[in-house]
C-alpha positions, 0 to 999 in steps of 0.5 A: 580767264585769271581773273574772272574766277577768284576775286582774292587780292592774291589774283587781282594782284597777279592780275595787274602785275600781268597787265602791267608787264604787258602794256609796260612790254608794248610800250617798250617794243613801240619806242624800239621800233619807232628808233630802229632805221627805216629805209626812205630812199634808194639808188640815190648817192650820198651827196651831202658836203661833209663838214670839218667844222669842230662845232656845227649849227643844225638850221634850227640853231638850238643844235649844235653838232661837234661829232659822230662816234660808232659805239657798239659798247651795248648796241650797235650804235652811232652816238653822236656828241652835240649840244642843245638847248634842253626843251627846244629840241625835241627830235631828231633823226640820223640820217645814214647813207649805206654804200656802195648801193647807195639806200639811205636809212633814217633814224629816230634818235633819243636826245639825252642832254646830261644831267651836269647843266648847271641851270644853263638853257644849252648843256652837252648831250648825247644824240644816239641813233640804232644803225642799219644791221645790215651796213657799217656807215661812214658818214651820217646827217643829223636833222628835225624831220624823218624827210627832206633832201639828205643833199642839203644836209651837212654830212659827218664822219662817224670816227673810232668806226674802225678798231684799232690798238693803243698808240700811247698809254696817256692822254691829257684833255684841256678845255677849253683855253680862252680868255687870251690866256698867257700862262705861258711859262705855267703852261709850259712848266705844266707840260713837261711836267706832264711828259716826265709823267708819262703824257704821249698826247695833250689834246687842247680845245682851243677858243683863243689864246695869246700871240705867244701862246700860240707860237708856244702851241705851235712849238708842242703842235710841230713836237707832235706832243699837243693836238689843238682842236678848235673850239669857237663855241662863242661864235655860235651862243653866248658863252659865261666864264663861271661855272654855274647859272647867273641869269645873265642871258648867257646860254652854256656855262665855262665854254662848253667845257663839259661838252669837249671834255665828253668829245675828249674821250670819245675822240681818245677811246680808242687810241689812248689807254687812258684819258686824264681830265684836268685843267692846265693849272692842275698836276696829279702828282704820285706820291708812292710812284715816280710816274703815272703808268707805276701808279695806275698798274697799282691802282688797277691791280688794287681795283680790279674792274675800276674804269674811274681815278678819282685824285683831289685837288689841292690849292697851292697859292701862286701869292705865298713863294719861296725863294728857291728856283727864281731862275732869272730868264725866267722871269721875263716869261709871262705866267706863274714858276710852279716851283716857287709855290709848294705851299698848299691851303690846309683843308676847310672844314665841311667842305669837299676838295673837288676831284679830277680824274684819270679814266679808261675811256672804254669804260665811261659813257658820260663825264661831268668835270668832277665825276662821269656822269654814267660808266661802265667801270666802278668809281675810286676815291684815290688817297691823297698818300697816293697822290694828289693834284697840285693846283698853283693858282689864286688862294681859295684861302686868302685871309690865311697866313703863311704859317697855317699853310702846309709846305709840301715840296712833292714837286721838287723830285722833279726839279732837274729834269725840269728845269731842264726841259723847261729852258729847252723849251724856252730857248725855241720859244720864248727865250 
C-alpha cells in the first residue's frame, strides 16, 4: 500500500489528500442519495386540495409557502419560494404526485435561507427538491415528514413547467404596497413614466391601500398594465415597516419585501425579457437614451454576459419644489407631483448611494433589495451619466439649503407625454 511505504512528508500528505477526498466524495454521494426522490406509495390518486393563496402556512406555523417553480438551469428541481424561521425549520420534504399512474415520490428538501435577513427571525428561503427523473410533476406538497397522508396536505401548482416565449420586454416588480398607501398622484405619474419608458407590465404585491388607490389600481388592472398579487403577510407574521430588526417582537422586515421580490423574479422568468426591481416612488431615468429598450440594448452590447444592471438612487426631496407644472386640477389629488421636484441631493461623503436593478431573470437565483445574492451572470454598476434613479421622497439631508441642491430637469424631457397621459388617467379614475 502507498500509505505503508516510505514515511516521507510527501507520501503522508498524499495519503491525507486521498483519504480526505474519499471521505468527502462518500459524504457528497450520501447527501445526494438522501435527497433523491423515493417512491412511498403507488396506485393512489392525488386528492390533496390545490391552494390558490399567495401565502400558505404549514402546520408547523414556522414555514410559509409562496409558490413552487420548475428550475432546470442546473438540474431538474422544484424551487419553492417561501418564508421560514431561520432556526426552527430544519427539515422539509417535497411530495410529488406523478400522473397518470399516481406514484407518489418524496424528496428531502435543501432549505436555503437567504443571507440578507437583517436580523429578523424569519427570512426568505428557497426550498429546493430534486424531481423524479421519470415524470414531470405538475403539483407538489410540502411536509415536515417523509411519512403521512398526502390527501391532507395542501397542493401547490408548479409554475414555469412549460417553456414560453417572452410576452413583454419589461416588467416592474413593486413590493410591497402597505400602510394604507394613498400617494395617488405620484403613483399614476410613475406608472405613466414606466409606460413611456417601455414597460408593459407592473406586478404589485399589495398588502393594503386607500379606497381611492383601489380605484386607480382597478383602472390599471382592466387596462392590462397591472397584475395584483395579494400579500396578506400580516395575517401570518408580525411585520415591521423597518428593514432591520429592532428587538421589538416583529418577525420579518418591510412586510416580507425580499420574499416578494424573489417570487416576482421567478413568476416572470419565462414571460419577461427584463425584470425591474424598484419602488413605486422610483423611476430609472435614462440620460443618453430615450427609453429603456435602447438603453438596455446598448448596455448589453457593452457588457456581454451580464445579467444584473445596478442603477444609483438619488433623492429629489419633496420638500423643495418649483412653481413649474403647478397644474390646478392635480392639486385636489392626494400625493406628490414629481414634475415640481427637480432638485436632487448631492452625494454624501463616505456614503454609498443604494442601488436598484434591471435584471435578466433567467440569470438570477436569489436577490436582495439593492443587489443580487446569487446569479449566473455578472453584475455591472451603470454610470450616472447613462442613467440614474429619480427618487422623490422626504429628504435624507434635510438641513441642506436649496442652493446646495443640484438642479436636474431630466424628467422634464418627458413632460408633454406625461402630463397628457396623467390627465387621461385622472379623468377616468379620480377627477
